[in-house]
N, C-alpha and C positions, 0 to 999 in steps of 0.2 A: 504493500500500500504506500502511496506517495505521501510522505510526512512533511511537516513544516520544517524539520531539520534538513531533510533532503533538499527541500526547496531553497533553503538558505545557502547550502553548499553549492547548489547550481548557480545561484545568483553571484556568489563570491567567485566561482570559477569563470563565470561570464565576464565579470569585471576585469579579471586578470587577462583573459583572452582579448578583451576589447582594447587593451593597451597596445597590442601588436597588430590590430586590424586596421583596415581602411575606413574612411568615413562611412561608406555604404554598409560595410560589415558591422561597424559600431552602431549604426542606426537600427540594423536588424537585431543586433544583440539587445539593444535598449528596448525594442518592441517586445522581444521574447521575455525580457526581465519584467516588463510591465505586466505582461500577460500572466507570468508566474506569480507575481505579487497579488494580482487580482484573484487567482485561483486559491492562493493561501488564505486570503481574507474571507473567501466564501466558504472555506472548510469549517464545519461545526466544531466547536470546542467541547470535547466529550466531558471534560471536567466541569464545565459550566452547566451542561445538560444534567449531569448527575446531581449537582448541587440544587438545581431547580426542582428535580424530582423529590429530593430529600426535603426541601423546604415545603413542598405541597403536602407530603406525607405528614410532616410535623404539624402543619396547619390543620389537617384533618384530625390528627390525634388530639390536638388542643381543643378543637371544636367538640369532639366526643366527650372529653373530660369536663368541659364547661357545661355541656348538656346534662351530664350526670349530676353535677353539682347544683344545677339550677332547677332540677325537677322537684316540684312541691310534694310534700308528703301525701297530700290528699289525692294526687294524680295517680299514685300506684296502689291506693287502697281499693279493695273490692267491696262495694256496698250493694251489689245486686242481691235481690231477695224475691220472694213470691209477691211482694207488695210493690216493688219498685224496679225499674230498669235504669241502670246507670252506665254511661259511657264516658270515656275521656279521649281527648285528641290534642295533638300539638302540631304546629306548623311554624316555619320561620320565613322571614322576608326582610329585605332592606327597608321596606315601608311598614310602619307599625300597624296602620289600619288594614293593610293587605294581609299581614300575618294574622290579625284577629279574624278577618273574613275567611281566610283559608282554614284556620283552625275550626271555626264554626261549621264550615261546609263539611270538613272531615268528620266532625262530631255528629252532624245530622245524618251523614251517610251511614255511620256506624249504628246510630240509633234506629234508623230505618231498617237495617239488617236485623237487629235484635228484635224489634217489634214484628217484623215480617215473619221471623221464626215462630214467635208466640202465636200470631194470628194463623199461620199455616197449621200449627199443631191443633189449634182449636177447630179450624175448618176441617181437618182430617177426621175429627170426632164426628162432626155433622155428616160428612160424606159416608162414614162407616155405618151410620144409622139411617141412611135413606135407602129406599129400595132401588136396586139396579134397574136401569131402563135405557131406552134409546135417547132419553133426555139427559143422560149423564154428561154428555159433552157440553150441552148448553149450560148445565149447572156448574161444570168446572170453569167455564169461561166467566160465569157470573161470580164465582168465588174469587177468581183472579182479579176481576174488576173491583169487587168490594174490598179486597185486601189492599189494592193500590190506593183506592179512594180514602180508606181509613188512615193509612200511613200518611198520605198527602195532607189530610186535614190536621193530623197530629203535628206534623212538621211545620205547618203553617201557623198554628196558634196554640198547640197544646203542651209542648215540652217546656221544661224549665232549665235555664242556664244558672246553676247555683254557685259555680266557682269559675273565676277567670284570673289569670296572672300573666303579665307580660314582663320578660326579663331581657337584658342585653346579652347577646351571644356573639362576641366579636363585633363585627360591623353590622350584624343583623338583629332583628327583634324576634324573640321566640315567645309564642303565645301558647299557654296551656288552658284548656277549657274542660269543664265537666257539665254534662247534660243529664237530666233525669226525667222520667215519666212514670207516674203511678199506674200500676196495672189495673186498678179499679177504674180509672178513666179510660184505659184501653178497652176494657170489657164494655163500658157504656158506649164508646164510640163504635165498637164493632156491632153491638146489638142494634144501634140506631141505623147503621148502614144496611144490616140484614132486613130490618123492618121496612126500609124504603124500597127494597127489591121485591117485586111481585113474584119473580121466579123463586127466590130463596125463601120468601115468606110462605109460599105454598108447600115447600118441602122441608126446609130446615127448622122452621118454628114448631113443627110437629115432633121433633126429635127430643129425646131425654137430655142430650148434651146442651141444647138451647134452653131447655127448662132450667138446667143447672146454672147456666150463664145468668139467666134472669134472677135466680135466687141469690147468686153471688153479688149481683148488682144491688139487690134489695138489702142484703146484709151490710154491704159497704155504706149504703145510705143511712141505715139505722145506727151504725157505729159512730157517725159524725155528730 
């Protein structure tokens, strides 16, 4: 491989030879020397590249350490129960408001997933207690619609953001949020959507699972 040392030797040799050459030959030697110097300047400095990689790795390591130090105690605590769904999320950005917005979006996405699992489990109970027929495909589509509508309503107005914290993380803002939603409200929202649907009202409301749901709602109301 052509190294910078070899290039320097070549230039030095060219200077020596130029002393014994004609004007035309010296001009040609100067042109070649100039070309060699340009090649040398364009060659990457492997040491500089390695230092750059090491600096980036150190920066990432420091960011991880800062993230760990900055994590609030409440962010890692698991408060999920039969009565409440709790999710936490974090995002970072150079802009503080953007970091908050991104963390909220992540939190709502996680909350939607958790609520969707609970609704799907409840809907599976209804489906298992309805008689199988050619209308099952219609019912399945209606179940999917009701599930999506219920979650959309909850994310629009039903959830609570009970904790938020913004900390400095290098040159960025790191936002931590915690969202929660009571399962009693989830049951009421689901029952309301089922009652709105003519298809589901005709089949699901006759099941013992739906009767149990209405009893749970009544118990929750009485306990307040």
